[in-house]
C-alpha positions as CSV (number, residue, x, y, z in Angstrom):
1,M,99.0,135.5,65.9
2,S,97.5,137.4,63.1
3,R,97.4,141.1,63.8
4,S,94.6,143.5,62.3
5,P,95.8,146.5,60.8
6,R,95.4,149.6,63.1
7,R,94.8,152.8,61.5
8,L,96.7,155.7,62.8
9,S,95.3,159.0,63.8
10,A,97.0,162.3,62.3
11,E,96.9,163.7,65.6
12,P,99.4,161.8,67.9
13,T,97.4,163.3,70.9
14,G,94.7,161.1,70.5
15,S,91.9,163.2,69.1
16,A,89.0,161.8,67.0
17,R,90.3,163.4,63.6
18,P,89.9,160.8,60.8
19,V,93.1,159.6,58.9
20,P,94.0,162.0,56.1
21,G,92.8,160.8,52.8
22,L,94.4,160.0,49.6
23,P,93.8,163.2,47.8
24,L,95.9,165.0,50.5
25,V,98.7,162.4,50.2
26,V,98.6,163.2,46.5
27,L,98.8,166.8,46.8
28,A,101.8,166.7,49.5
29,T,103.6,164.3,47.1
30,L,103.2,166.6,44.3
31,A,104.5,169.6,46.6
32,V,107.6,167.4,47.0
33,L,108.1,166.8,43.4
34,V,107.7,170.8,42.7
35,T,110.5,171.6,45.3
36,A,112.7,168.7,44.7
37,A,112.6,169.8,41.0
38,D,113.4,173.3,42.0
39,T,117.0,172.4,43.3
40,Y,117.8,171.3,40.0
41,V,116.2,174.1,38.2
42,V,118.4,176.6,39.9
43,V,121.6,175.0,39.1
44,L,120.8,175.4,35.5
45,A,119.4,179.0,35.7
46,L,122.5,179.7,38.2
47,P,124.7,181.9,35.4
48,E,121.8,184.0,34.4
49,M,120.5,184.4,38.0
50,L,124.0,185.7,39.2
51,A,123.9,188.3,36.4
52,G,120.5,189.4,37.3
53,V,121.4,190.1,41.0
54,G,124.9,191.9,40.1
55,V,127.3,189.3,40.4
56,G,129.8,189.3,37.4
57,I,131.3,186.1,35.8
58,D,134.4,186.8,37.4
59,E,132.8,186.6,40.9
60,L,131.5,183.2,40.7
61,Q,132.5,182.5,44.3
62,R,129.9,184.7,45.5
63,A,127.2,182.2,44.3
64,T,127.8,180.0,47.3
65,P,125.5,181.7,49.6
66,I,122.7,181.3,47.0
67,I,123.2,177.5,46.8
68,G,124.4,177.3,50.7
69,G,121.6,179.3,51.8
70,F,119.0,176.8,50.3
71,L,120.8,173.9,52.0
72,L,121.0,175.9,55.3
73,G,117.4,176.4,55.4
74,Y,116.5,172.9,54.1
75,T,118.6,171.0,56.7
76,A,118.9,173.1,59.8
77,T,115.3,173.7,60.6
78,L,114.2,170.1,59.9
79,P,114.0,168.9,63.5
80,L,112.0,171.8,64.5
81,L,109.5,171.2,61.6
82,G,109.2,167.7,62.2
83,R,108.5,168.1,65.6
84,L,105.7,170.7,64.5
85,A,104.2,168.1,62.3
86,D,103.8,166.0,65.4
87,L,102.5,168.5,67.7
88,R,100.1,170.4,65.5
89,G,99.3,167.7,62.6
90,R,100.7,167.3,59.3
91,V,98.3,169.7,57.4
92,P,99.2,173.0,59.2
93,V,103.2,172.1,58.5
94,L,102.6,171.3,54.8
95,A,100.5,174.5,54.1
96,G,102.8,176.6,56.0
97,C,106.0,175.1,54.4
98,L,104.3,175.6,50.9
99,L,103.6,179.3,51.8
100,L,107.1,179.7,53.1
101,F,108.4,178.4,49.5
102,A,106.0,180.6,47.8
103,L,107.3,183.6,49.8
104,G,110.9,182.6,49.2
105,S,110.1,182.2,45.4
106,L,108.6,185.9,45.4
107,L,111.4,187.2,47.0
108,T,114.1,185.4,44.5
109,A,111.9,186.5,41.6
110,T,112.0,190.2,42.4
111,A,115.7,190.3,43.8
112,T,117.9,192.7,42.2
113,G,120.8,192.2,44.6
114,L,122.7,189.1,46.3
115,G,121.1,189.6,49.7
116,P,117.3,189.4,48.9
117,A,118.1,186.6,46.4
118,V,119.9,184.7,49.3
119,T,117.0,185.4,51.6
120,G,114.7,184.0,49.2
121,R,116.4,180.9,48.8
122,G,116.7,180.3,52.3
123,L,113.2,180.7,52.8
124,Q,112.8,178.1,50.0
125,G,114.8,175.9,51.6
126,V,112.8,175.9,54.9
127,G,109.7,175.3,53.0
128,A,111.1,172.6,50.9
129,G,112.6,170.9,53.8
130,G,109.6,170.6,56.1
131,L,107.4,169.0,53.2
132,V,109.6,165.6,52.9
133,P,109.0,164.4,56.9
134,A,105.2,165.8,56.8
135,T,104.7,163.8,53.8
136,L,106.3,160.7,55.1
137,A,104.3,160.9,58.5
138,L,101.3,161.5,56.3
139,V,101.9,158.1,54.5
140,A,102.4,156.7,57.8
141,D,99.3,158.0,59.2
142,R,97.1,156.5,56.3
143,W,98.8,152.8,55.9
144,P,99.6,150.3,58.7
145,P,103.0,149.1,58.8
146,E,102.7,146.0,56.8
147,R,101.2,148.2,53.8
148,R,103.2,151.6,53.8
149,A,106.3,150.4,51.8
150,L,104.7,151.0,48.5
151,P,103.4,154.4,49.1
152,L,106.6,155.1,50.8
153,G,108.4,154.1,47.6
154,V,106.2,156.4,45.4
155,V,106.8,159.3,47.5
156,G,110.8,158.4,47.3
157,A,110.3,158.0,43.5
158,V,108.5,161.3,43.1
159,Q,111.2,163.1,45.1
160,E,113.9,161.7,42.8
161,A,112.2,162.3,39.8
162,G,112.6,166.1,40.7
163,A,116.3,165.4,39.5
164,V,115.1,164.3,36.0
165,L,112.2,166.7,35.6
166,G,113.7,169.9,37.2
167,P,116.5,170.3,34.3
168,L,113.8,169.6,31.6
169,A,111.2,172.0,33.2
170,G,113.9,174.5,33.7
171,A,115.2,174.4,30.2
172,A,111.7,174.7,29.0
173,V,111.1,177.8,30.7
174,L,114.3,179.3,30.2
175,A,113.9,178.7,26.5
176,V,110.8,181.2,26.4
177,S,111.8,183.6,29.4
178,D,114.5,184.7,31.6
179,W,115.3,182.9,35.1
180,R,112.8,185.1,37.0
181,A,110.0,183.0,35.4
182,V,111.2,179.9,37.0
183,F,110.6,181.3,40.6
184,W,107.2,183.0,39.3
185,L,106.3,179.4,38.5
186,N,107.6,178.3,41.6
187,L,105.3,181.0,43.3
188,A,102.2,180.2,41.5
189,L,102.7,176.2,42.2
190,G,103.6,176.8,45.9
191,A,100.3,178.9,46.5
192,A,98.1,176.5,44.5
193,L,99.2,173.6,46.4
194,A,98.9,175.3,49.8
195,A,95.5,175.9,49.0
196,G,94.7,172.6,48.0
197,V,96.1,171.1,51.2
198,V,94.1,173.1,53.2
199,V,90.9,172.5,51.4
200,T,91.6,168.6,51.2
201,G,92.8,168.5,54.8
202,R,89.1,169.2,56.0
203,R,89.9,172.5,57.5
204,R,87.4,175.4,56.9
205,P,89.7,178.3,56.9
206,D,88.0,181.8,57.6
207,P,86.7,183.5,54.5
208,A,87.7,187.0,55.8
209,G,91.0,185.9,56.9
210,L,91.7,184.4,53.2
211,V,90.7,187.7,51.6
212,L,92.8,189.7,54.0
213,L,95.6,187.3,53.2
214,A,95.1,187.6,49.5
215,V,95.1,191.4,49.8
216,A,98.3,191.5,51.9
217,A,100.2,189.0,49.8
218,A,99.0,190.6,46.3
219,A,100.0,194.3,47.8
220,L,103.3,192.9,48.6
221,G,103.9,190.9,45.3
222,L,103.1,194.3,43.4
223,L,105.3,196.1,45.8
224,L,108.4,193.8,45.0
225,A,107.7,193.0,41.2
226,E,106.9,196.7,40.3
227,P,105.6,195.8,36.8
228,A,106.5,198.4,34.5
229,A,102.9,198.3,32.8
230,L,101.6,199.4,36.3
231,A,104.2,201.2,37.9
232,E,104.8,203.6,34.8
233,D,101.3,204.4,34.3
234,V,100.2,207.8,35.1
235,T,97.5,206.9,37.6
236,L,98.2,203.3,38.5
237,G,101.8,204.3,39.3
238,L,100.8,206.3,42.1
239,A,100.7,203.2,44.1
240,W,104.6,203.0,44.2
241,V,105.1,206.6,44.8
242,P,106.4,207.5,48.6
243,L,103.6,209.2,50.8
244,L,106.4,210.7,52.8
245,D,109.4,212.8,51.6
246,G,112.5,211.0,52.5
247,V,111.1,207.7,53.2
248,P,111.3,205.6,49.7
249,A,109.6,202.6,51.3
250,A,106.4,204.6,52.5
251,T,104.1,203.6,49.6
252,P,100.5,203.0,49.3
253,L,101.3,199.5,48.4
254,L,103.4,198.9,51.5
255,L,100.7,200.5,53.6
256,A,98.0,198.4,52.0
257,A,100.4,195.2,52.9
258,V,100.8,196.3,56.6
259,V,97.3,197.3,57.2
260,A,95.9,193.8,55.7
261,G,98.5,191.9,57.6
262,A,97.6,193.6,61.0
263,A,93.8,193.2,60.1
264,L,94.7,189.5,59.5
265,A,96.4,189.2,62.7
266,A,93.4,190.8,64.6
267,R,90.9,188.7,63.0
268,S,92.9,185.3,63.5
269,L,93.0,186.2,67.3
270,A,89.3,187.2,67.5
271,H,88.0,184.4,65.6
272,P,90.2,181.3,66.5
273,A,88.0,178.9,64.6
274,G,89.4,178.4,61.2
275,A,92.0,181.2,61.8
276,V,94.4,181.5,58.9
277,L,97.1,182.5,61.1
278,P,97.1,180.3,64.4
279,L,98.2,183.1,66.8
280,R,95.9,182.0,69.8
281,G,97.9,178.7,70.1
282,L,101.4,180.3,69.9
283,P,102.0,180.6,73.6
284,R,101.0,176.8,74.1
285,L,103.0,175.8,71.2
286,A,106.1,177.7,72.5
287,R,105.6,175.8,75.7
288,E,105.1,172.2,73.8
289,V,108.1,172.9,71.6
290,D,111.4,172.6,72.8
291,V,112.7,176.1,72.2
292,V,116.3,175.7,73.5
293,G,116.6,172.3,72.0
294,S,115.5,173.7,68.7
295,L,117.6,176.4,68.6
296,L,120.9,174.2,69.5
297,A,119.8,172.0,66.6
298,V,119.8,174.8,64.2
299,V,123.2,176.1,65.4
300,A,124.8,172.7,65.2
301,L,123.3,171.5,61.9
302,G,123.6,175.1,60.4
303,A,127.5,175.1,61.4
304,L,128.1,171.7,60.2
305,V,126.2,172.3,56.8
306,W,127.8,175.6,56.2
307,A,131.3,174.4,56.9
308,F,131.0,171.6,54.0
309,A,128.7,173.5,51.9
310,A,130.9,176.5,51.4
311,A,134.2,174.4,51.3
312,D,136.4,174.6,48.3
313,P,137.6,171.1,47.8
314,A,140.7,172.0,45.9
315,T,142.1,173.6,48.8
316,E,140.1,172.5,52.1
317,V,137.6,169.8,53.1
318,V,135.7,172.2,55.2
319,A,135.4,176.0,55.3
320,H,136.2,178.1,58.2
321,G,136.7,174.8,60.2
322,P,138.6,176.2,63.2
323,V,135.4,178.3,63.9
324,L,132.3,176.2,62.4
325,L,133.5,172.7,63.4
326,P,133.9,173.6,67.2
327,V,130.6,175.6,67.2
328,A,128.9,172.5,65.7
329,A,130.3,170.3,68.1
330,A,129.7,172.3,71.2
331,A,126.1,172.9,70.1
332,A,125.6,169.1,69.3
333,A,127.0,168.3,72.9
334,A,124.5,170.8,74.5
335,F,121.8,169.6,72.4
336,W,122.4,165.8,73.5
337,L,122.7,166.9,77.2
338,H,119.6,169.1,76.9
339,E,117.5,166.6,75.1
340,R,118.1,163.8,77.6
341,R,116.8,166.2,80.6
342,T,113.9,167.8,79.0
343,P,110.6,166.1,79.2
344,D,109.4,167.0,75.8
345,P,112.5,166.7,73.5
346,V,112.4,168.4,69.9
347,L,114.0,165.1,68.8
348,P,112.9,161.6,69.8
349,L,116.1,160.2,71.2
350,R,114.6,157.7,73.2
351,Q,112.7,156.3,70.3
352,L,115.9,155.9,68.4
353,R,117.3,153.0,70.7
354,P,116.1,150.1,68.5
355,A,118.6,149.2,66.1
356,G,116.2,149.7,63.2
357,A,115.6,153.3,64.1
358,W,119.6,154.4,64.5
359,G,120.3,151.7,61.8
360,A,118.2,153.5,59.2
361,L,119.8,156.7,59.9
362,L,123.2,155.2,59.5
363,V,122.1,153.5,56.2
364,N,120.7,156.7,54.9
365,L,124.2,158.6,55.6
366,L,126.1,156.0,54.0
367,V,123.6,156.2,50.9
368,G,124.0,160.0,50.9
369,V,127.9,159.4,50.5
370,A,127.5,157.0,47.6
371,L,124.9,158.8,45.9
372,V,126.4,162.2,45.8
373,A,129.6,160.8,44.4
374,A,127.7,159.4,41.5
375,L,125.8,162.7,40.9
376,V,128.7,164.8,40.7
377,D,131.4,162.6,39.1
378,V,129.5,160.9,36.4
379,P,129.1,164.2,34.4
380,L,132.7,165.2,35.3
381,F,133.9,161.9,33.9
382,A,131.6,162.6,30.6
383,R,133.2,166.0,30.1
384,A,136.6,164.5,30.7
385,T,136.3,161.8,28.1
386,T,133.4,161.7,25.4
387,T,131.8,165.1,25.7
388,P,134.5,167.4,26.5
389,G,133.0,171.0,27.1
390,D,129.3,169.6,26.4
391,Q,127.4,170.3,29.5
392,L,124.2,168.8,27.8
393,G,125.9,165.6,26.7
394,A,127.2,165.2,30.2
395,A,123.7,165.8,31.7
396,L,122.2,163.1,29.5
397,V,125.0,160.6,30.7
398,L,123.8,160.9,34.1
399,L,120.1,160.8,33.1
400,R,120.9,156.9,32.4
401,L,121.6,156.7,36.1
402,L,118.8,159.0,37.6
403,V,115.8,157.6,35.4
404,A,116.4,154.4,37.2
405,V,116.4,155.7,40.7
406,P,112.3,156.4,40.8
407,V,111.9,153.1,39.0
408,G,113.9,151.2,41.9
409,A,112.0,153.5,44.5
410,V,108.7,151.9,43.4
411,A,110.0,148.5,42.9
412,G,111.6,148.6,46.5
413,G,108.3,149.5,47.9
414,W,106.6,146.5,46.2
415,L,109.4,144.1,47.0
416,C,108.8,144.7,50.6
417,R,105.4,143.2,50.5
418,V,107.1,139.8,49.6
419,A,110.4,140.1,51.4
420,A,112.1,141.5,54.5
421,P,113.0,145.5,54.1
422,R,116.5,144.8,55.3
423,V,117.0,142.1,52.5
424,V,115.3,144.5,50.0
425,A,117.8,147.6,51.0
426,A,120.6,145.5,51.3
427,G,120.0,143.8,47.9
428,G,119.6,147.3,46.4
429,M,122.9,148.8,47.8
430,A,124.8,145.3,46.9
431,L,123.7,146.2,43.4
432,A,124.7,149.8,43.5
433,A,128.2,148.7,45.0
434,P,129.8,146.8,42.1
435,A,128.2,149.1,39.7
436,L,130.2,152.0,41.1
437,W,133.3,149.8,41.6
438,A,132.8,148.9,37.7
439,M,133.2,152.8,37.1
440,T,136.7,152.5,38.6
441,R,137.5,150.7,35.3
442,W,136.0,153.0,33.0
443,G,138.4,154.6,30.1
444,E,138.7,157.2,27.7
445,T,135.8,155.4,25.5
446,S,133.9,153.5,28.2
447,L,131.0,155.9,27.6
448,D,130.4,155.0,24.1
449,G,129.5,151.5,24.6
450,W,126.3,149.9,25.9
451,G,128.2,148.5,29.0
452,S,128.3,151.8,30.6
453,T,124.6,152.3,30.1
454,V,124.1,148.9,32.0
455,V,126.5,150.0,34.9
456,L,124.7,153.3,35.0
457,L,121.2,151.8,35.1
458,A,122.0,149.0,37.7
459,A,123.4,151.9,40.1
460,G,120.3,154.1,39.9
461,L,118.2,151.0,40.3
462,G,120.1,150.1,43.2
463,F,119.9,153.3,44.9
464,G,116.1,153.3,44.6
465,L,115.4,150.0,45.7
466,A,116.9,151.2,49.3
467,I,114.5,154.1,49.7
468,A,111.1,152.7,50.7
469,P,112.5,149.7,53.0
470,V,114.9,152.0,55.0
471,N,112.0,154.7,55.5
472,A,109.5,151.8,56.2
473,V,111.7,150.3,59.0
474,L,112.4,153.7,60.6
475,L,108.5,154.5,60.8
476,A,107.7,151.2,62.0
477,V,110.1,151.0,65.0
478,T,109.1,154.6,66.2
479,G,105.7,155.6,67.5
480,P,103.1,157.6,65.7
481,A,103.6,160.6,68.0
482,V,107.1,161.1,66.6
483,H,106.8,160.2,62.7
484,G,107.4,163.8,61.7
485,S,110.6,164.1,64.0
486,A,111.8,160.7,62.6
487,G,111.3,161.5,59.1
488,A,113.0,164.8,59.5
489,L,116.1,162.7,61.0
490,A,116.1,160.6,57.8
491,V,116.3,163.5,55.7
492,V,118.9,165.0,57.8
493,A,121.1,162.0,57.6
494,R,121.0,161.7,53.9
495,T,121.9,165.5,53.4
496,V,124.8,165.5,55.9
497,G,126.0,162.4,54.3
498,M,125.9,163.9,50.7
499,L,127.8,167.2,52.1
500,V,130.4,165.3,54.2
501,G,131.1,162.6,51.2
502,L,131.3,165.1,48.4
503,S,133.9,166.9,50.5
504,L,135.8,164.0,51.9
505,L,135.9,162.1,48.7
506,T,136.9,165.0,46.6
507,A,139.6,166.3,48.8
508,V,141.1,162.4,48.8
509,A,140.9,162.4,45.0
510,L,142.1,165.8,44.5
511,R,145.3,165.0,46.5
512,R,145.8,161.7,44.5
513,F,145.6,164.0,41.3
514,T,148.3,166.2,42.7
515,A,150.5,163.4,43.5
516,E,150.2,161.9,40.0
517,V,150.5,165.4,38.2
518,E,154.0,166.2,40.3
519,A,155.2,162.5,39.3
520,I,154.7,163.3,35.7
521,G,157.1,166.3,35.7
522,S,156.9,169.3,33.7
523,P,156.6,169.4,29.7
524,L,160.4,170.4,29.7
525,T,161.4,167.2,31.2
526,V,158.9,164.8,29.3
527,C,159.5,166.5,26.0
528,P,162.6,168.8,25.9
529,A,162.5,169.0,22.2
530,S,159.0,170.3,22.0
531,P,157.4,171.1,25.3
532,A,154.6,173.3,23.9
533,D,153.4,170.4,21.8
534,C,153.8,167.4,24.1
535,P,151.4,164.5,23.5
536,A,153.1,162.0,26.3
537,Y,152.4,165.1,29.0
538,D,149.0,165.4,27.8
539,A,148.3,161.8,28.0
540,A,149.8,161.5,31.4
541,T,147.8,164.4,32.8
542,D,144.5,162.9,31.2
543,A,145.4,159.6,33.1
544,A,145.9,161.7,36.3
545,V,142.3,163.2,35.7
546,L,140.9,159.6,35.3
547,T,142.7,158.5,38.3
548,Q,141.1,161.3,40.4
549,L,137.7,160.3,39.3
550,H,138.2,156.5,39.9
551,T,139.1,157.6,43.6
552,V,135.7,159.0,44.0
553,F,133.9,156.1,42.5
554,A,135.9,153.8,44.5
555,G,135.0,155.6,47.6
556,A,131.4,155.4,46.7
557,A,131.5,152.0,46.2
558,V,132.9,151.2,49.8
559,A,130.1,153.5,51.0
560,A,127.5,151.6,49.3
561,A,128.8,148.3,50.6
562,L,128.9,149.5,53.8
563,A,125.3,150.8,53.5
564,A,124.2,147.1,52.2
565,A,125.9,145.5,55.2
566,A,124.5,147.9,57.7
567,A,121.1,147.4,56.2
568,L,121.2,143.8,56.4
569,V,122.4,143.5,59.9
570,L,120.6,146.5,61.5
571,L,117.0,147.2,59.6
572,R,115.3,144.7,61.9
573,E,111.7,145.5,62.8
574,R,110.7,145.0,66.2
575,P,107.2,143.0,66.6
576,L,104.4,145.4,66.0
577,R,102.2,145.9,69.3
578,R,98.5,145.5,69.1
């Protein structure tokens, strides 16, 4: 029996608000691109950034909080943000996340110490993480299940394109300015996209509230940036002079920011229609949101993410394992028990009962394990063989894989129109698995031939093909009232897979490397006549390095094969209801 497509409302509670239009989806997708590119830009600018916040070249271990802070904010708050997108609609969450991203960019751009930089990166992570599930839910609101795979593929392609465009944009900015310009650019893009989301979301904000917000933001930005042309001026510089002796922070700019912020809060309470800050709805929202469950999810995910993100694979699989892993396990158990009893859980555990739902999360987890191995070890292999010490050359080798991922994402969405999503996803990972296994046969000169390019393109295309069908099945078997939460879980599964996979595969590979080196012996035993110049020892050590990298590729191939099997068996869509 034929089924007519049903347009889903952006408000799961049944309001009559129309489905969001295409311009809003485009802006949300651009926001995903900007935040995805930011992740890779920071990796490029990290050495200059560390020097700018007072971290020396001999203290690189202190860079962990800058990377880990972003990952922590990105992952730990996803369940709460996904739930908010379901309760309050997609537009407020998109606008709020973009403003958080902009605020984090401001704090990072003006940071002179490690603490403010880590705080800024954490806020950027929170804002970037919430954009993905809200955008996926937005696509599900606009397109019916049988037609949404292609737009989901476009969103996935744009997100993956950040890995390609991010380093290029970062290199362009760093060529003409310093690392702070990267975050000033993020600030401008985040604020502009937030304004565009509000306008296209058909919500008329209070003009007076917008003016107060602009005044508060400008005062805070000038206070933190302290531009020399203004702060050193005889007259204008008075805005940075403390009003009270002994209180350096009590400047006119801070006072202006506080007064404007207080006036904005009062205005939002007095005029709730179009209020810039939805303060009147906070008590009701606090009752609707599972606060206890949200806190338990933040603790569980935060402990798990930090345990793997802060680990040094050369010496440990997890950092502070005796403390963080029990905390994560206890919080996860408490969360599970709490969510089963509460009437309004923060995560839709009951909605995950269909095999297509939890199967999509399992596939995403396995894809994350396989993908991170390729992203990290392909450049390492290039630097160990054909481009020793050449960071740019190694990045260009990885680019052969990365450019194919967005292409595969769009192709996977289109193929779902003519084939079952589980077949498309399984086919993609079945293409990636042998490509990754072929990397285990690479030698010293393998990257010089065209065969390695074919392998890298096949791996990237395979990863891309799996993006749209997995998300399409997850959103098809869950209800529209929980699409934000479902999208958040998809992102969590893939991120956790990348973190856990990187630590485990690297740890196993390093142990093989250590065993290989110990079996070689010392240069004194291999070349007793000339231990200082021992080609046999050098060749054996290089072979041990290749063995280490081959081990990671093999683990990634196994994970990709398991993802293909899981996709084929589990990604089944239940019959759609009228």
